[in-house]
C-alpha positions as CSV (number, residue, x, y, z in Angstrom):
1,X,-120.9,-162.0,103.9
2,X,-118.2,-159.8,105.4
3,X,-115.6,-162.2,104.2
4,X,-117.1,-162.2,100.6
5,X,-117.1,-158.4,100.5
6,X,-113.5,-158.3,101.6
7,X,-112.5,-160.8,99.0
8,X,-114.4,-158.9,96.3
9,X,-112.7,-155.7,97.4
10,X,-109.3,-157.3,97.3
11,X,-109.9,-158.7,93.8
12,X,-111.0,-155.2,92.6
13,X,-107.8,-153.7,94.1
14,X,-105.7,-156.3,92.4
15,X,-107.3,-155.8,89.1
16,X,-106.9,-152.1,89.4
17,X,-103.3,-152.4,90.3
18,X,-102.7,-154.6,87.2
19,X,-104.6,-152.3,84.8
20,X,-102.4,-151.3,81.9
21,X,-101.3,-147.6,81.7
22,X,-102.9,-145.9,78.8
23,X,-100.8,-144.1,76.2
24,X,-102.3,-142.1,73.3
25,X,-99.8,-141.8,70.4
26,X,-100.6,-139.3,67.6
27,X,-98.9,-140.2,64.3
28,X,-97.7,-137.6,61.8
29,X,-99.6,-139.1,58.9
30,X,-101.9,-141.9,57.8
31,X,-101.5,-145.6,58.7
32,X,-98.5,-146.8,56.7
33,X,-95.1,-148.5,57.1
34,X,-93.5,-145.2,58.1
35,X,-95.0,-146.0,61.5
36,X,-94.6,-149.8,61.4
37,X,-92.6,-150.0,64.7
38,X,-95.5,-148.8,66.7
39,X,-98.1,-151.1,65.1
40,X,-95.6,-154.1,65.4
41,X,-95.0,-153.3,69.1
42,X,-98.7,-153.4,69.7
43,X,-99.4,-156.5,67.6
44,X,-96.5,-158.5,69.0
45,X,-97.4,-157.7,72.6
46,X,-94.4,-155.6,73.3
47,X,-96.5,-152.8,74.8
48,X,-98.5,-155.3,76.8
49,X,-95.2,-156.7,78.2
50,X,-94.5,-153.2,79.6
51,X,-98.0,-153.0,81.1
52,X,-99.1,-150.4,78.5
53,X,-102.4,-150.0,76.5
54,X,-101.3,-147.9,73.5
55,X,-103.8,-146.2,71.2
56,X,-102.0,-145.6,67.9
57,X,-104.0,-142.7,66.3
58,X,-103.6,-142.2,62.6
59,X,-102.9,-138.7,61.3
60,X,-103.9,-137.0,58.0
61,X,-104.1,-133.8,56.1
62,X,-106.6,-132.2,58.6
63,X,-104.7,-133.3,61.8
64,X,-101.9,-131.3,63.3
65,X,-100.1,-133.5,65.8
66,X,-98.7,-130.6,67.8
67,X,-102.1,-129.2,68.3
68,X,-103.5,-132.6,69.4
69,X,-100.7,-132.9,71.9
70,X,-101.1,-129.4,73.2
71,X,-104.8,-129.9,73.6
72,X,-104.4,-133.0,75.6
73,X,-105.7,-135.4,72.9
74,X,-102.4,-137.3,72.9
75,X,-99.7,-138.1,75.4
76,X,-97.0,-138.4,72.8
77,X,-96.6,-137.5,69.1
78,X,-94.3,-137.9,66.2
79,X,-92.9,-135.0,64.3
80,X,-89.9,-133.7,62.3
81,X,-87.4,-131.8,64.4
82,X,-87.5,-128.6,62.3
83,X,-91.2,-128.3,62.8
84,X,-90.9,-129.2,66.5
85,X,-88.1,-126.6,67.1
86,X,-90.1,-123.9,65.3
87,X,-93.2,-124.7,67.4
88,X,-91.1,-124.6,70.5
89,X,-89.7,-121.2,69.7
90,X,-93.2,-120.0,69.1
91,X,-94.3,-121.0,72.6
92,X,-95.3,-124.7,72.5
93,X,-93.0,-126.4,75.0
94,X,-92.5,-129.8,73.3
95,X,-89.5,-132.0,74.0
96,X,-87.9,-134.8,71.9
97,X,-87.5,-137.9,74.2
98,X,-86.4,-140.4,71.5
99,X,-85.3,-140.6,67.9
100,X,-86.0,-143.9,66.1
101,X,-85.1,-142.5,62.7
102,X,-81.4,-142.0,62.2
103,X,-81.4,-140.9,58.6
104,X,-83.6,-138.5,56.5
105,X,-85.7,-139.9,53.7
106,X,-86.5,-136.4,52.3
107,X,-85.4,-135.6,48.7
108,X,-86.3,-133.6,45.6
109,X,-87.2,-135.5,42.5
110,X,-86.8,-133.7,39.2
111,X,-87.3,-134.4,35.5
112,X,-83.9,-135.1,34.0
113,X,-84.8,-133.5,30.7
114,X,-85.0,-130.1,32.5
115,X,-81.2,-130.1,32.5
116,X,-81.1,-129.8,36.3
117,X,-77.8,-131.4,37.6
118,X,-77.4,-129.6,40.9
119,X,-78.9,-127.0,43.2
120,X,-77.4,-124.2,41.2
121,X,-79.8,-125.2,38.4
122,X,-82.9,-124.7,40.6
123,X,-82.9,-121.0,39.7
124,X,-85.8,-120.0,37.5
125,X,-87.5,-123.4,38.2
126,X,-90.8,-124.3,39.9
127,X,-90.4,-126.7,42.8
128,X,-93.1,-128.4,44.7
129,X,-92.8,-128.1,48.5
130,X,-94.9,-129.6,51.3
131,X,-96.0,-127.1,54.0
132,X,-97.6,-127.5,57.4
133,X,-94.2,-127.6,59.0
134,X,-92.5,-129.7,56.3
135,X,-91.2,-126.8,54.4
136,X,-88.5,-125.8,56.8
137,X,-85.7,-128.1,55.6
138,X,-86.3,-126.8,52.0
139,X,-86.3,-123.2,53.0
140,X,-83.1,-123.6,55.0
141,X,-81.4,-125.4,52.1
142,X,-82.3,-122.6,49.6
143,X,-81.2,-120.0,52.0
144,X,-77.8,-121.7,52.4
145,X,-77.5,-121.9,48.6
146,X,-78.3,-118.2,48.4
147,X,-81.4,-118.9,46.2
148,X,-84.5,-116.8,46.8
149,X,-87.9,-118.6,47.1
150,X,-89.8,-115.6,45.8
151,X,-89.6,-116.6,42.1
152,X,-88.0,-114.9,39.2
153,X,-85.0,-115.9,37.1
154,X,-82.6,-115.9,40.1
155,X,-85.0,-117.6,42.5
156,X,-87.3,-120.6,42.7
157,X,-91.0,-120.5,42.4
158,X,-92.4,-122.5,45.3
159,X,-95.5,-124.5,44.5
160,X,-97.4,-125.6,47.6
161,X,-97.5,-129.3,47.0
162,X,-100.3,-131.5,48.2
163,X,-99.3,-134.9,49.5
164,X,-99.2,-136.5,46.0
165,X,-96.9,-136.5,43.0
166,X,-99.4,-134.9,40.5
167,X,-97.4,-131.6,40.0
168,X,-94.4,-133.6,38.6
169,X,-96.5,-136.0,36.5
170,X,-98.5,-133.1,35.0
171,X,-95.4,-131.0,34.5
172,X,-96.7,-128.2,36.8
173,X,-93.3,-128.4,38.6
174,X,-89.8,-129.2,37.5
175,X,-89.1,-130.9,40.8
176,X,-91.2,-132.0,43.7
177,X,-90.7,-133.1,47.3
178,X,-90.6,-136.9,47.8
179,X,-89.7,-139.3,50.5
180,X,-87.5,-142.2,49.6
181,X,-90.0,-144.6,51.0
182,X,-93.2,-143.2,49.5
183,X,-93.7,-140.6,46.8
184,X,-90.7,-141.6,44.8
185,X,-92.2,-145.0,44.4
186,X,-95.5,-143.4,43.4
187,X,-93.7,-141.6,40.5
188,X,-92.2,-144.9,39.4
189,X,-95.6,-146.6,39.7
190,X,-97.1,-144.0,37.3
191,X,-94.9,-145.4,34.6
192,X,-91.9,-143.1,34.9
193,X,-88.5,-144.8,34.7
194,X,-85.6,-144.0,37.0
195,X,-83.6,-142.9,34.0
196,X,-86.0,-140.1,33.4
197,X,-85.4,-138.6,36.9
198,X,-82.7,-137.0,38.9
199,X,-82.9,-136.9,42.7
200,X,-81.3,-134.8,45.4
201,X,-81.3,-136.4,48.8
202,X,-81.1,-133.9,51.7
203,X,-78.8,-136.4,53.4
204,X,-76.4,-136.2,50.5
205,X,-76.6,-132.4,50.3
206,X,-75.6,-131.9,53.9
207,X,-78.9,-130.3,54.9
208,X,-80.6,-133.4,56.3
209,X,-82.7,-132.8,59.5
210,X,-84.0,-135.3,61.9
211,X,-87.4,-136.8,61.1
212,X,-90.1,-138.8,63.0
213,X,-88.9,-138.2,66.5
214,X,-91.0,-138.9,69.6
215,X,-92.2,-135.8,71.4
216,X,-94.1,-134.9,74.6
217,X,-95.0,-131.8,76.5
218,X,-92.2,-130.5,78.7
219,X,-94.5,-130.1,81.8
220,X,-95.5,-133.7,81.7
221,X,-91.9,-134.8,82.2
222,X,-92.1,-133.3,85.7
223,X,-94.4,-136.2,86.7
224,X,-92.4,-139.3,87.7
225,X,-95.3,-141.6,86.8
226,X,-95.5,-140.1,83.3
227,X,-91.7,-140.4,82.8
228,X,-91.8,-144.0,83.8
229,X,-94.6,-144.6,81.4
230,X,-92.6,-143.0,78.6
231,X,-89.5,-145.1,79.4
232,X,-91.6,-148.3,79.0
233,X,-93.2,-146.8,75.8
234,X,-89.9,-146.0,74.2
235,X,-88.4,-149.4,75.1
236,X,-91.3,-151.3,73.7
237,X,-91.5,-149.1,70.6
238,X,-87.8,-149.6,69.8
239,X,-88.3,-153.3,70.2
240,X,-91.1,-153.0,67.6
241,X,-88.8,-151.1,65.3
242,X,-86.0,-153.6,65.4
243,X,-88.5,-156.4,64.8
244,X,-89.9,-154.5,61.8
245,X,-86.4,-154.0,60.4
246,X,-85.7,-157.7,60.6
247,X,-89.1,-158.8,59.4
248,X,-90.2,-156.2,56.8
249,X,-92.8,-158.3,55.0
250,X,-94.5,-159.3,58.3
251,X,-94.3,-155.7,59.5
252,X,-96.0,-154.5,56.3
253,X,-98.8,-157.1,56.8
254,X,-99.3,-155.8,60.4
255,X,-99.6,-152.2,59.0
256,X,-102.2,-153.4,56.5
257,X,-104.2,-155.0,59.2
258,X,-104.4,-151.7,60.9
259,X,-105.3,-149.6,57.8
260,X,-109.0,-148.9,58.3
261,X,-109.1,-146.8,55.1
262,X,-108.2,-149.8,52.9
263,X,-106.2,-147.4,50.8
264,X,-102.8,-149.2,51.1
265,X,-101.6,-152.1,49.1
266,X,-99.3,-155.0,50.1
267,X,-96.7,-154.3,47.4
268,X,-96.5,-150.6,48.3
269,X,-96.2,-151.2,52.0
270,X,-93.6,-153.9,51.6
271,X,-91.5,-151.5,49.4
272,X,-92.0,-148.7,51.9
273,X,-91.0,-150.9,54.9
274,X,-87.8,-151.9,53.2
275,X,-86.9,-148.2,52.6
276,X,-88.0,-147.2,56.1
277,X,-85.7,-149.9,57.6
278,X,-82.7,-148.1,56.0
279,X,-83.7,-144.9,57.9
280,X,-84.1,-146.6,61.3
281,X,-81.0,-148.7,60.9
282,X,-78.3,-147.8,63.4
283,X,-80.7,-146.2,65.8
284,X,-81.4,-147.6,69.3
285,X,-83.8,-144.8,70.0
286,X,-81.4,-142.4,71.6
287,X,-81.0,-139.0,69.9
288,X,-77.5,-138.4,68.5
289,X,-76.3,-135.0,69.7
290,X,-74.3,-134.5,66.6
291,X,-77.3,-135.1,64.4
292,X,-79.3,-132.7,66.6
293,X,-76.7,-130.0,66.3
294,X,-76.5,-130.4,62.5
295,X,-80.2,-129.9,62.3
296,X,-80.1,-126.8,64.5
297,X,-77.2,-125.3,62.5
298,X,-79.1,-126.0,59.2
299,X,-82.2,-124.2,60.6
300,X,-80.3,-121.2,62.0
301,X,-78.5,-120.7,58.7
302,X,-81.5,-119.1,57.2
303,X,-80.2,-115.6,56.3
304,X,-82.8,-113.0,56.9
305,X,-85.5,-115.5,57.4
306,X,-84.2,-118.4,59.5
307,X,-86.6,-121.2,60.7
308,X,-85.4,-120.5,64.2
309,X,-83.7,-117.4,65.5
310,X,-81.7,-118.7,68.4
311,X,-80.2,-121.9,69.6
312,X,-82.9,-123.9,71.4
313,X,-82.7,-124.8,75.1
314,X,-84.3,-127.9,76.6
315,X,-85.7,-129.1,73.3
316,X,-84.6,-132.7,73.9
317,X,-83.7,-135.0,76.7
318,X,-81.8,-138.2,77.0
319,X,-83.4,-139.1,80.4
320,X,-86.0,-141.4,78.9
321,X,-83.7,-143.3,76.5
322,X,-81.0,-143.5,79.1
323,X,-83.4,-145.4,81.3
324,X,-85.1,-147.4,78.5
325,X,-81.8,-148.7,77.2
326,X,-80.5,-150.0,80.5
């Protein structure tokens, strides 16, 4: 009996030792190919290979990832750097530990028949802008152009845009915010031809900021066990992203399998994945300091109302990716 009890205890200890480390990931938005790398990493067993049990939690209009992270509901979250830096300056100590997205997908899409050919033509126009932290790149851009966002003939009227393209289709706005991989395609799907539109990519305008980075709470990085877990998480996630880039249709199918809402279609997700692959291309997960500094400079150049008022300190670390990429 004593021998049996010792054997059972040994088995229990072995099972406990092998139990996968849990990681809760809060996405920035709903299940879609924008987050394919994480779904692929889970589906293909890349997280399991790193002894991780990752819960990929979808976002939505009523979910603020930073609040979920701050409240302990997630270990790691995805966010745009402007939003993260603004939150950090306001007292939420979040840190970028990896940057899978190298290029920005944000742009303004305008009706060509408005006569808009450049930012100087935005004056007197109505422009749809996403808020909830997504407005900062636009506000910085307008500030650099010297264009007021308070309306009038010499300014732009900002329409708080929902996460759809209705304001453009219904002519409530001359331009709206779109992502290369999502809303722009929705405009085309509504029967509008590319010849009827003019687009302004933030990347081309020199005001692009880093999107969809991986963030954690600064205090958690003081725990060696947590840091080790994040090294494994980033390594497996980037393996998922590179697989998704090389196998876009399979990645889109994996995303669809995880879409509990049933709202996504195969054609839309395949198109989105191909566009997303252009944004993650060239990234191994490590944040490029030049890209970071460009984002900071853009946000600081806000005139009387900058997104951030001083150069951030400690807002990102290469410690996780340095170890993950060995």
